[in-house]
Steps between C-alpha positions, in 0.01 A plus 500: 500500500608860429596725779282789585625856523347750742462853387492758773353843411578793743268786489668796670256780569627834402505756791692793373335841446584846390452790725487870426611770751351842416735668743317834522189569690392727216506187267294278733162544322256278319604576138858387580388157641442207287175307522679183603729675755463460872650716767813362661646784704821472709645750744751624232254477200151600615377547144595152380264275306529140374347380170301178546440459115784274432748273701860417403797278574865589465591560145154576377441811281258758653360814346513837686161656548388732220380759759695824498454644840402865544587727799431861534837707456698186389585325178527117515812381323503128549502205745817397701566134482742471777840317498469144603801282543350181624346190338543369151412826313701776671471852333620852531264782569320640205208740413211336334227670312123423475454191275864384513571135569759364748599181685329423831768377760385537861423132548734463800340792700244454766235714328581400149397846386718673236430870605552784248545849652352804303764758417387859487648830374388859518587854384393788710561870433416779731313815378607842627343835561684836513446880510670683211836634609684504161695179567474168320276231661457135439321193629568337842655177586486206264522126585525199262544158632371171596316398822740380771246416767327181574776263402749305694859647481630213278205538250555882495858427402388286218271767379778750502700270266217468258328841503654832401362847457644752247578865580190714455448737208288808479302661219244781433246583233714770365760251387746482788644160573796418714646349815466810704156642613401813313461833676227762462516859591171674390169486660291199394456126547737273326475113452816282499500150379733269688597154353710211608563129376481196712688191395348196667688179400557620155159659428468875496210703638450865448389703789374851459340761714444884504562771758422874470680826602258779585625853528262760639535880457672675766261702718565870461383740783476857419 
């Protein structure tokens, strides 16, 4: 009689999920939260969610959410997929964009959640008001940069390696464009457009805002 061969089938249930940390309180609103996401806050990530739509094992390919988060005063520039040196699929930190695909690799962690952190940038310019004195006047302080709060120190260091912000430039409707803010002398209200470029993991985002310089007539008492 012929020998019998036993076939053993192992069915391993996938447990891995992808998480999304919105980071900013301003971003924690319904339109930024996927319909299959569930809240999964921690002490260091209070605006973290986990997507229950799909489950993964190490080496599987996942697709980053197509949602582009919005937050007042901020521009979303990508998701930080943090450096991970353990397991079979180690990787360096990278900035992922909505709809990108990547390798899931957190199988040897307790949570089995690969959390992506939102990266935000902003450009702010201060308007100014003066009384005419015959001297040139310009806009106030200008800030261009990325958010540096709400991340662990090691993650912030990874962001600083992947995200850069250019020097700002200035322009006006009368044709001025340059690296220095324009000045105005005469009575009136003048609008200055301020621009900067953010490079997030090789992808560029243009930031732009405006500020005004208002010069009032000098009060003359006779």
